[in-house]
Structures are given as structure tokens and as C-alpha cells.
N, C-alpha and C positions, 0 to 999 in steps of 0.2 A: 811844453809840454808835445807829445808824438799824435798823430792823427792822420789820417787816410782820406784821401780824396773818393768818394765813392760815387761811381754813376748810375746813371739810371738802369742801365744793361746789367751791371753788377748787383744794384739790388734785387733786379727782377731774377738773377741767378740764385739770389740767395737762398739757405737752407738752415734747418737745425738738423743735426744727426746724432746719434748716439754712436761712440769710439769705445769699443774695450782697451785698446791699447791706451788712449787718452786716461782712461778710469786708471790703468795699470801705472802709467806715469803719476799721476795724481796722488796716489796711494804711494807709490815709493817716496814721492817728495814727505808726504806726512812722516814716514817712517825716519826718512835722512835726516830731519829737521827735529824730529821726536816732539812736535807741538800740535795741538789739537784746538779745534776752534767751537766745539760743543761736548756734550756729556757722552752722546753716541759716539763720536769718534773718537773721544777720549779711551773710552771702553775698547775699541776695536785696536787702538794703538797700545794700550797695555797688554792687551791679548798676544799681539804680534811681534811687537818692539825686543823680547829678548831673544826670539829666534833669529831675526834680521841681524841683532848685534853679533848672534854666534856665527851667521853666515858671514859677515863683515871679517872678522877675526879668522876664520879658517881661509878665507882669499883676499887676502890685502891687496892684492895687486887690483881685482876689481873693484874692490872698496874704494881705491884711490881713484879710479875712472869713474866710478859716480860719483863721488864727492866733488869731481872736477866738472861733470857732464851737468850736475845740480846745483850750481855756483848760486850765492845768494842773488846776484843781480840779473843773472842771464841762464838760460839754461842751453846746452849745446842743442843746435839746430839739427843734428842727425837722429836725436832720440826721441824726438816730437815732430815728425813728418804730419802734415796735413791730412787728414783723411780723406779717403778717395770712394765716395758714394758708390753703392752699386746702381747701375741702371733700373727705372721702374720694372717691376715683375721679377727681379733678381734678389737672391738670398742677400743680406747685408754683409760686409766683410767680417771673418771670423778674427780672433786675436790673432792666431797663426799667419794669416794673411795680412795683416796691418805691422807685423814684427820681420816679415821677410826682409821689407825695405832696409830697416834698421840692420839687420844683421849683414846685408850686403854691401854697408856703406865701405867703400874705399878706405883704405888705411890714411892716406893722405889729407882727405877730407875729415877724418874723423879726429886726426889730431888738432888739424886747424880749427874745427868747431870746439874742440875741448880748450885750445889756448884761447880763442875769443871769449869763451864762458869765464876762463878765469883771469882775462886780462892780462895775460903775463906768459912765459914759458913754463911748459910743464915740469913736473920731477922728472928726473932721471929714469926712475922707474916705467914711465910710461913712454918710452923710446922705443916702441914695437908694434908690430902689425895687427895684432889681435885685440884691439881696444874696441871695434862695434862690437866686435862676438861678446867679448866680456860685458858689454851693456846689455845687448839683447839678452844673453843670458840671467843677468839682473832682474830685468822686466821681467823674463819668463818665470824665475823664482817666486816675485811678487805675484804676479796672476795667479799662479798654480796653489802657492800656499796662503794667499790672503784674500783675495778679490774671488777667483771661480770659485769657492765655495758658498759664497754670498753673490752671486751674478743674477740669478733669478729675481731677486727682491731689488738689486740695485739698478736692474734693466727696468723694472716697471716704474722705480722713483725716476730715472731720468725721462721714460718716455711720458710720464707723469707733466714733469718739468717741461719739454719740448709742448704738449696738450697746452700748457699754461702759457708759454710764451706768446705760440700761435695764436690763443684768442686775445691776448693783449696787443699783438699786431693786427687783429681785425678789428679791433676797438679803437685804438689809439696810434694807430701807426708804428713806425719805427721807434719814434719818441718814447711812447710808453713802453716798446717792448724791451730796448735797449737800455735806457736809464737804470741805472744801478744793478747790471747785469754782472758786471764784476768792478774790482775797485779800478778808478780813475777812469771807467768806460762813461760816456755820455754823447748822445746826438748835438751838434754843435749847431747845425742848419748850414744851408747853402752846399748840401751834399759832403759835409764833413763830420768825419766820424771821429771822436777821440778815443783812441786805444788805451794810454796810460799817460801819466805825469811826467813821462822823462823828456829832457829835451833834445827830443830826435827831429829829425827832417821829415815834412809830410812826404806822404807817398801816394802816388796817382793809382787807381784801381779801374782799369779801362778792361770792359769784357772780361772779368775773372769771374771766379766760383766763389762766394763768400759764406762760410761754414761757422755756422756758431755750435759748440760744443759741450754740452753740459756733462759734470764729472761731479759725484757726491763726497768728495774730499771737499775741504774749503780751499782751494788752490784754482790758479789762472793764470794764463799766459797765451800769449798769441805765437802762431806759426805761419810758413807759409813756402809753397811751390812756386816761385816768382817766373813768368809773370800769370800762370793759369790759376792757381786756387790760394786761397789765404783762410786761416781759421782763427776765432777767436775762442778759446776755452773758457768756461765761466763755471763757477760753484751753484749747484742747485739752491734755491732759496732754502732758508732754514726751515721754515714749515713744511715743505715737502721732503728733505733730508730725515725729519725726524718723525714724520707722518705714520710711517710704520709702527712706530716703538709707543704711540700715545694708549697707554692703558684704559681699559673700557672699564669704569665704575662697576662695582660687582651689583652695586643696586640698580644701575641703570640697565646692566646686562638681564638682571634675573626678569626685570620691569618689562623689558619690548624686544628681548633677545640679545645675544651678543654681537651678531654679524650687523644686525639693525642698527644697533646702540655706534658700532664703528663707525657706519656710514654717516650718521647724525653727528657724532664727534668732528669728524673731517670737515662738515659743512658751517663750521665758523666763518669761513670765507667760501666766495663762490666757486662749485668743480663741476665740470660737466660729468657727463656718465663715463665716458672712456676714462679721465682721471679718477673717477672713483675706483674703477675696475683696477686701474694700473697700481693705484695706492693700497687697496685692500685686497689684491690678491684673489677677490670673489669672483664668481663669473658674471658675464653681462645679464643673465636673467633674472640672477640673484638679487643684483643692484639696482634693475629696474622694478623689481617687485619691494624691494625694501624703499625707493623711494615714493613708488606710486601710495603705501599705506603711510608712509610718513605726510605724505601733501595730503592725504585723504582727514588724517589727524590734526593737521593746520600747525605741524612740528616745521616744515620745510617749504617754500614758495620757490617760483622757478621765473627765469628770464631768459629772451634771446639775446645772445652775445655775437652777430656775426653768423656765422654758419651752426654757432653751438648754441645748446641749451644748458643754463647753469642753472644750480640749485643750491641754497643757503637758508640757513636756520633762519625762524621767525623768532619773533620775542617767547612767544611759547616755546620755543625747541630750547632758546636759552635758558630759560628759568628751569627748564626739565634739567639741561646739563649739568648746569651750577647746581642745582639742590641735591642731583645726585653726587656730587663732589669732583 
């Protein structure tokens, strides 16, 4: 199995970040492999796959580049750079910011990364110097046509996942926060983090930044900028990925109001106010008012977890939700 030796300094420098480029790469993987992990992802794929296939048919060379870059067992390193978070107080990098180093990849490195991904020689059609540009153009197409229109909702889901993982970290340490984050990852103890099930030699991460990057498609990979930064891209939990799509039963909405009912539905598992704001898209004041009324009605309770206050449904709340269908 592949694992990293993660020292105390590296853990201290670890953080969760949201990356527009990682979201675009994950979406491109879904389109390229034409497989979906849940109904919401299947609907998105059915909506965008025909246009993606037309794009590939119109640009067969770029289609070859992407096919090589997203090989089944390895993703070409140059299209999945590790996010470079902004310093505190600065705006996070935009998609264009993150795409710049991909587009600027030297031709020799792009060819080498693609050959490593396919584990063999490249087709003669890829013996050219514009491979990085073509890969960047493909990512820009996916971002513009399939991700950007839905980015505000996706970003709320990603931010909610970060809050949830941070709460898990505060409650149970790295074991609880990392186990089950992505297929093959788990905390082994003795400062060892298993990152996959491949038979790769261990790597020591000393004085590095370790970044955890959620994406909404069910995709995952590792990336690095040795020796400074390492990244683990992981899929949001299914409950979070689908939370915005939970329909409010008409009877429940009529009884307590659709916005308050949406909050109550989400509290099948403990969530903080910040998570509820991110998942529902409602304002902080509105969510706080709904929670106060639900608390007074005995439909939810709250408990403190580290620095967060988590809300969850009571038995009466469960009865009300299930009775409304």
C-alpha cells in the first residue's frame, strides 16, 4: 500500500481548501469516464455528456491529450497541481489563477507526464509542443460550460464539507477526520497516513503543507509539489453532495414553512449553523431564527462539539418528518 510519513509540523500546517480547478478536473473525469456515482451526478452527466462528446469529435487531438492525461490508473501530474492557498485576509485563487500554471507547463514535462500516465509511448499525433495548452483549454471548456453555472451551489456544498471535517477533527482527531475520506485512505498510527492501496514506497513529508481538497463529483486523487506541498483530493460525503436536492414534503412545508422544513430535514445528522447556511443558501439570521423556533418546539436539540454548536432532530422531530413523507 502507499503511505506517507506525516510529521507533527506537517500536521500542524495541514488545512482544508476549496479549489475551483480541482472541481473542474473531477467533473472532466466524470465526463471522460461517462460513469456516475449517484442520481444527482447521473442527471448532470446526462445533461452535459452529449456536448462533451461533440467537443471531442471536433478536436480529436485534444481528445487524445485528455484520454492520455486521465489514464485509468494515473492522472498526468501537470493537470492536477496542488492548490496554493491565499494568505489570510486575501481572496482565494480563482479558476483562472489555478489554470495558469497548467497552461504554462513546458512541452517536455507535459509529454513526460502523459507518458507516465499511460505507462508507455504516446501516439504519434501527440508529438507536439501544445499539449499543455490543449489540456488547459479542455479544463476551461468544462469549467465554463458545466461547472461555472452551478458553482455557487457547489461552493456552498464544499464549504459545508470543510466545516463538517473540521468538526470531526476537533472531536476525534485525525483518525475520525480522515478515515473514509476517500477510497483507500486511513490513519495507520505512528504518524503514517495511508493514501491508497497501491504498492508504492512510503514518502516522508517533513515541514510540508498537507492540503485536503473536497470535490462534489465522486472522484479522488493525490497531487504534490515536492517537497513543499502535498494534496489529497476527496469526494464530499454523499449526504452533503445530495443535501441541496432533498425535496421538502408539501405537508411539512405547509405546516411549518418550506424554509424551516428544509432546515429540519437536514438535521437527520448533527450540523452547525454555518453548515446549514452553506447547504440551504439561506441567510445566517434566517437559519438562526428557524433553529430557535425548532428548539422551542422541541423538534431539535443542540450540543457543543469543540468550538461548534451542532443541532440535530429529536424523536419528535423525526416523527414529524417521517409522518409528512
